N, C-alpha and C positions, 0 to 999 in steps of 0.2 A: 543616514543619521536623522535624528529628530530635528524638528524645526525650532531648535533652541537657540536663543541669542542671549549669551551670558553678559552680566554686568562687566564693565571694564575692570581689569586687574584679576578677573577670574580665569582659571585654567580651562583648557578644552574639556569636552566631555570624555568620559571613559566608557568603553563598551561593556566592561564588567563592573560590578559594584565592589571594587577592590577594598575600599575603606568602609563603606556602609555596612557590609556584611560582618565587620569586626566590632561594630558599635552596638552594644547590648544595653548600655545605660549611659547617662551623661558623664559618669566617671571616666569612661573610655575616651572622652574628648580631651581630658586634661593633659595628656602627654603628646598631643598632636601639635606640630608647628603650623605656622600660618599657611604655608603652601598646602599642607595636608587638609587643613580646615576648609580651604577654598575648594580643594578637590571634593571634599565631603559635601559641600554645598551643591556642586555640580551633580554629584551622584544622587543627592536627595531630590533635586528637581526632576531628573530623569525618572527616578523611581515613582514619584508622585504622578507624573504624566502617564507613565505606562500603566500604573494601577487604576487611575481614574478614567483612562480611555475605555476600559472594559467594565469597570465598576464605578459608575458616576458618583461625583461628590462635588463639594465646593472647592474648586481648584484655584481660581484666580488669586484670591487673597492669600492662600497658603504659599503659592509660588513667590509672591512678593515678600513674604516674611521669613524666608529661609535664613538669610544672614542674621537677622535679628534673633531668631531662635537659637541658632548655633552659637552666637555670641553670648546669649543669656545663659545657656547651659555650660558654656566654657568658663564663664566668669563667676557665676553663682553656684552655690552648693545645694543643688536640689536633690531630694525633695524637702530637705530641712528648710532651705529658703523657698518661699512660696511665690510662684509665678501664677498670676490670676489673669486668664485670657478673657477678653470680652467677646461675646457671641460664640467664638470657637471656630469661625470660618477660617481663621488664620493659623490654626494650631496643628495642621497635619504633620509638619516637620517635627513638632514637639512630640507627637504620638509615636512617630517612627523612631526617634532617638531615645525614647524612654521604655525600651523593651517590647514594643509592639510593631516591630518591622514586618514580621510575617502576618500578624493579625490584621495589619492594615489592608491586606488583600481582600479581607471580608468586611471592610469598613461599611457601616450602615446596613449590613446584612443581618438576617436572623442569627442569633447566637454569636454574632461578630461584635466588633467594637463599635461604640457609638460614633457618630459623626461630629460630636461635640465633646469637650472635656466633661468627665464624669467621675465623681469622687469614688464611687464603688468600683471603678474599673482599674484605677492605678493610684498609688500614693503620690505620683507626680502630678496628677490632676487635682490641684489644691482646691478648686471650687468649680462646680458645674456651671455651664453657661450655654444655654440654647437661645435665650433672648438677650437683647443688647443692653448696654449702659450699666451693668451691674458690677464691673470689675473694681472700680475705685472704692465703692462702699465696702465690698468684701475684703479687698486688700487692706483697707484701713482697719477693719476688724482684726485681721491677722497682725498688723503692726502694733495695735494697742494691746493685743493679747501678749505679744512678745515683750512689750514694755512692762506689763503688769506681772508677768511670770519671771522676768529677769533673763529672758532668752536673747541670744544674739542673732536669731534667725531674721532674715530680711524678708520684706514684702514688696513685690513688684506687680503693678497693674499694667497690662498691655491693652490699650484701647484704640480702636480705629477712629478716624475723623468722622465717619458716619455715625457711629455709636455715641460720639461726643455730643450729638444734637439732642440726645435723650435727656429728659429732665432729671432722672435719677443720677446721671453722671455729674450734673452740676450741683446737685445736693451733696454728692460725695466730695466734689472739689471744694465746695464751700466749707465743709466740715474738716476735711483733711488739711486744708491750707491754714486753718487756725488751730490745729491740734498739736503741732510740734512733733507729730509722729514720724518715725523713721520709715518713710514710704517713698518709693520711686514710682512715678507714673510715666509710662512711655506712650506718647501720642504717636501712633503709627499712621501718618498722614499719607495716603496713597492717591490723593486726588489732585495735588498741586505739585508741579515740578519745582526743583530748586532753582532759584534765580542765580545764574552763573555770575552776573555782574556783582552781586554782593556776597558771593560764596566765600571769597577771601576774608571779608570782614567777619562773617559769621564764624568761620573756622578759627580766626584769630581770637575772637572773644571766647569761643568754646575752649580753646587750648589754655587761655589765660584763667578762666573761671573754674576750670576743672583741675588745674595743676596742683599737686600736693603742696608744693612750696608756697604757692599763693594762699591756699586755704590755711596752712599752718601759720603763716605770717599774719593773715587777717585775724585769726583767732587770738594770737598773742597781742596784737595791737588793741583789740577790743577789751581783752582781759586786763591789760596794763592800764587802760583808762578807767577801769572800775565802773561803778554805777553812777548815774547822775544826769542832770539836764544837759551838760556839755556833750557827754557821749551820745545821748539821744539825738541831740541837734545834729552832730556830725554824721551819725549813722543815717539819719533821714536824708541829709544832703547827698551822701554817697549812694544810697538806694535810689534817690530821685535821678541822679546822674546815670547810674547803671540802667534804670528803667527806660530812660530816654534812648539809650543805645539798644536795649532789648526791644523797644517798641517797633523799631524798624523791621524786626524779624517776627513780629506778631506775638511776642511773649508778654506784653505789658499786662494783659488781662490776668495771666497766671501769676505774675509778680504781685498784682493787686490783691489776689486771693490769698497770698502768703507763701507761694512756692518760689523756690529758686529755679529759675528757668534756664535750660541749656539747649542750644540748637538754633535753627534746625540743622541737622546733619543728614548725610546720605545713608539711609538705613540699609542699602544694598552694597555698601562699602564695608566689607568684613573687618578690615584693619581698623578703620575709624570707629566702627561699632564696638569692637572689643576694647580698644584703647579708652574710649569714652566711658564705657561701663566700668572698667577697672578703676578709673579715676573717681567716678562719682559714687561707687558702690558704698564706700565707708564714710561718705559725708553724712551729716545728721540733719534731721528735719525733713519736711516735705519738699520733694524735688520733682521737677517735670522735665523729661527729655523729649524734645520734639524731633522726630525723624521723618524723612520723606522716603517712601518706597514706591516701586512701580508695581501696580496690580498686574499679575500675570508675568512678572519679571522672569526673563530667561526663556520664555516660550513665545515665539513670535506671534502666533495667532491670538494668544491670550492678551498680549500687550496691545495688539491692534484693535481689539474689541473687548475691553474689560467687562462690560455689562453682560454680554453673552457668555463670556467665559467665567463668570462668577460661579455658575453651575451649568456647564455646557452639555450635560448628558454624555452619551457614548460618542467617541470620535476616533479617527485614525491618528495614532500618535506620531506617525512619520510625516504626514501631510497637514494635520490639523483639520482635515475635512470631517465635519460633524455628521453623525448618522441621523438623518432626518426621520422624525416620527410623523407618520401620516395618520392623523386621528380619524377613525371611521365616522365619528359624529362630533358635534361641537363640544368644546370644553365649557364648563360653567363660567369660568372667568372670561372667556371670549363672548359668551352670551351677555354677561353683565356689561361688558364694555360697549358692545354694539347697541344694546337696548338703551343704555344711558345716553349714548349719542343721539339715538332716535328721540328719546324723551326731551333732550335739550333742544332739538329742532322744534318740538311741539310747544315748549314753554321756555321762554327766555329767562325765567327765574331759576331754572335748574343749574346747580353748580356741583362739581365733583371734588371731593377731598380725599387724599390718601396720605398716610404716614410712610412715605418712601417705598411704596409698593406699586407704583404705576404700571410697570410691565407685568408684575406677578398677578395683579388683580384684573388686568385687561383694560386699564384706563388710558393706554397710550393713544388709542384711536380718538377717544374723547378729547384728550389733551391737544392732539393735532387739529381737530375740528374747532375746538373752542378754547384756545389757549388762555383767554382772559377769564374764563369761568372754571379753570382747572387750578387746583391748589395742592402741590406736594409740600407738606409741612416738615418733612424730615422724620426721623425715627422718634416721633413724639405722639404716641397714641392718645394720651390724656389730653394734650393740647388739640389734637385733631378733633376730638369730640366737643370740647368746649368752644373751639373756633367755629365748628359747625353750628353749635347752639347760638353763637352770636350772629352767624349768617341767617339762621332761621328767625331769630328775634327781630332782625332787620327786614324780614319779609321775603327772603330768598328760600329756595327749596334745596337744601343740601343733601346729597347722597354721599355718605362717608363710608368708604370701604376699608375695612380692617380685617386682617386674618383673625379668625376666631380666637386662637390661643393668645394673640397679642392684645385682644380686646380686654383681657383680664387686667391689664395694666391701666385701663381707663374706667374701672368699675365705679369709682366715686364720681368721676365726671359724668357718667351716664345717669347716676342717681341725682346728684346735686345740681348739675348744670342743664340737664335736658329733661329728665322725668319730673323732677320737682317743680319745674317751671312750665311744664306742659308744652314743650317746644316740639314742633313737627320735624324732627330729624330722621331721615331714613338711614339706618345703620345696616350696611351690607357686610355680613360676616362670611368671608371666603374661607376655604379650608376647614369648614366645620366637620366634626366627626373625626374619623381615623385618616391620617395623612400618609402613612407608609414609612419610608426609610428614614425620615427625619426623627421619628420616634416620639418619646413621651413629652419632650419639651414643646412639640409643635402640634400635637393632637388638639382639635377643637372639641373636646369632650364636655366641657363644663358650662357652656353658654346657656343652654336651656334651663338647667338647674339654677344657675346664678341669677339670671335676669327675669325669670318669670315671677319672682317674689317681689319685684319692684312695682309699686303702684303706678298705673298709667302707662305701662310698657306693653306693647303688643309684640309677641314672638311668633314668627312664622317660618315654615320650612317647606319649600316647593318640592314636589316629587319628580319634576322633570324640567326641561328648559322652558317649555311653554308656560308652566306655572310660575317660574321665576320671572318671566316677562310680565305676566299678569300682576304679580305681586309688586314688581317695581312700578308698574303703571298705577297701581292702587296708591302708591306713595305720593303721587302727584296731588291727590286730593286730601292728603293727611292734614288733620286740623289740630289735634292736641295730643301731645306725648309722642315718644319715639316709636317707630316701627323697625323691629329687628328682623331682617331676612337672612337666614343662615342656609348655606349650601356648600356641598363638598368640593374637595379637590378632584380634578379629573373630568372625564367625559360624561356627557348626559345620557339620556335614554334613546336619543335618535328621533325626537319629535320634530315636526316641521314648524319650528318656532318662528322662523323668519316670516312665514306667510300667515302665521296666526294673528288675528286682530288683537289690538290692545284693549283689553276688557278688565275692569276693576273686579276684584273679589271682595265680597262683603266681609268686613272684619269679623273673625270668629266663626266663619261658616266653613264646615267641612263638606265632604262628598262621599257618597256610597259608591263603591266600585264593584261590589259583588254581594248578592243576597246570601243569607244563611241563617239557620235557626239555632244551632247548638253552641257554636263558638263565634265570637266577634273579635276580629283583629282591628285594633285601632293603631294607626301608625302615622308618623310624620317624616317627611323627607324622602329621598329616593329609595330608602329601604322598604317603603310601602310597595314598590314594584316587586321586590323579592318576596314579600309576604303574599302578594297576589299570585305570583308564580307557584308558591308553595300551596296556597289554598286551592288552586285549580287542579292540583294533583290528588286532592281529597274527594270523598264522595260528594256528589252534587248536592247543593242546598244545605250542607252541614256547616260550612264556614262562611261567615260574612266578612268583608274587608271594607274598611273605611279609611279614607285619607282625611285625617283631622285638619291638616294644613296649619292649624294654629295650636301651639301649646298654651298660649294665653292670648285672648280668652278662649276657653274651650267651647265647643259647640254642644250646648246642653241638650238640644233637641236630639242629637245623635246619642248622647249618653242616656237619655230617657228611652230611646228606641232600643238600645242594646241591653238595657237593664233586664229584659225578659230572657236573655241568654243565660245559660248556666255557667259559662266561663267567658272571660275576656282576656285577650293577650294584647299587651301594648308592645309596639316595636319602634325603636328609635336608635339613631346613630349618635347617641350622646350618653352621658352618665345616667345609669339606671336609677340611682338615688337622686331624687329631686327633680327629674325631668318629666316626661309624659307619664311614665309609670306612677310617679309621685302625685302628679296632678289628678289623674283618674282615680287613684286610690283615695285621695282626699275627698273627691266628689262623692264616692260611694261610702265613705267611712260613716258608720253609725246607722246606715239605712237597714231596715229590716229586709231580710231575704236578698241581701246584696249579692251579686255574682262574685265568684272567686276570680281574682285577678292575678295573672302572671305577667312578667315583663321580660322582654328580650332587649338588651342594650349593652352598653359598655360597663363592665363590672367595676367594683370598688378597688381596682388596682391600676397601677400605671402600665400601659401597654408599650412594650419596647419595639425597636425597629424591626420591620419586616415589610413585605409588600402589603398594599391595602387589601388585596384579596385574601391573603393569609390572615391578616389582622381581623377582618370581618368574620372569617370562618372561626377564628379563635373565640370571638365574642358571640358566636351563634347568630350572626346577622346575614349569613348567606342563605340561598334558597334551600339547600339541603338541610341545614341545621334547623331552619324554620319549619320545614316539612316534618322533621322528626318531632319538634315541639308540638305541632298541631296534632299529630297522630297520638302522641302521649296524652295530650289534653283530652282528645275525643275518647280515648280508651278509659280515662278515669272518670268520665261523666256517669 
């Protein structure tokens, strides 16, 4: 048997998917009784564990949300009623129940389904969600659209406690609470266990405030009183009294924002979930249901270590033993973490900032060594940047690490709070370029094109681990304006970076890697290595290769040197429009006898899930594709 530990009141596991194989849409849930629904939850867990064991994904959150999703699809009329998930890490049961049971076996694979809700994939995916904190704003849009069109469709936002730290979530809460919209927000809190000592009080209040008789009576009383100061005064006193009771369960802040607060309840108790949703479904106005779930619920290894089992990779479903990956060379994220720790030992002003990505970006070693100089600010990319700006303004040397795709959410902060004030913040963009199975929502394609247009910003991309170390060391002496260092997900090139000395790189200085007379390749980032491999397969002295290192400022000495070539090829693991190709083209624009410039990079389309290797080949960024491009270019001279 699998190492599954089911919530109390759930039935034992079933060896066959007796019920799950009969569920092809949420409509099939409507005729099931409670014992069957519980059996379905058990089968869903087993199915997710068995599928993710061989085809890795985001498992822990989805295991914890099984009862929540079964209850939602049982009570609500989807897809007419809109369920908007936040991030999507918790939505696997949703996908399986909405006609994608077999397709889930190819989750995150090429031509398979996305690992996140995706509107083009299914009418049940009301809104796409690869980044966090978007659900409340989107669900409010659905709710207001239903009001304006006279539709009876419901709107539900399902947001985790981590995503609630994002600023956009609070903007949505502020607007929704004052809107009178018919919206339900479910706060799926999987970080804090329910306090058993006060559970009875919470359940009593929940049963009271959700009971249909209570709500009918309340409405009749208010309507009978009519409008006026007396009603307003009495309502205020009642609300104040109720808020004092709610405050003990943490709901006062939501009541203050204008929500009717319910909970907290056990989100892994299917009977309580379905009963509560049934009762509050047809209440009007903005409501918030606070539930507690256990991340990894039902699978003992995942419950024991929820951080690891958020995305555990391949594992043995029977024992929970993970298949360990032995990396032949260092990963860029590990290089970043070790170098940052080394720099912090050199300079006591170095501090590290991350928006909830400490383990992902490799900053855990730094956090352990320098806990007072480490700041995890939560899923708040914009705040992370402005907070770093404040640290820099106070004389410290912040290294702020953000995944490249998430940095898009901090664009204004980078301009207004860092660049405009000329503050020396080192912004390290992990996962730049193509990231693989997470797909279009997570690719770091747009950073070079987005940030090189900002005055005072330096944008660099190391071609290997040693260059990353040198660029990070360069950040120690940064004086004005931010330095952006972008590097990819995955392993490096195998350089001996640990024994390489810390040496600064002059800002805007590139490096010639190979001489050539006919074609010059100008590249940035690790893809330069693939260009060099391709060039070495061509006739000697025909192709020159340069590592530009910096997209901004460009090394104009190199550009002048290569202007004598008949052709230039730019190579970058980023958007072709506006990146290095755009920068080089702008430089030569209008010049007499300018060389013809071709670009290899990420085209003007969204690249869907696949392996990184396959995605790079698709974009013409592997050695073989670059070799063909060089041969074609030489032939056309």
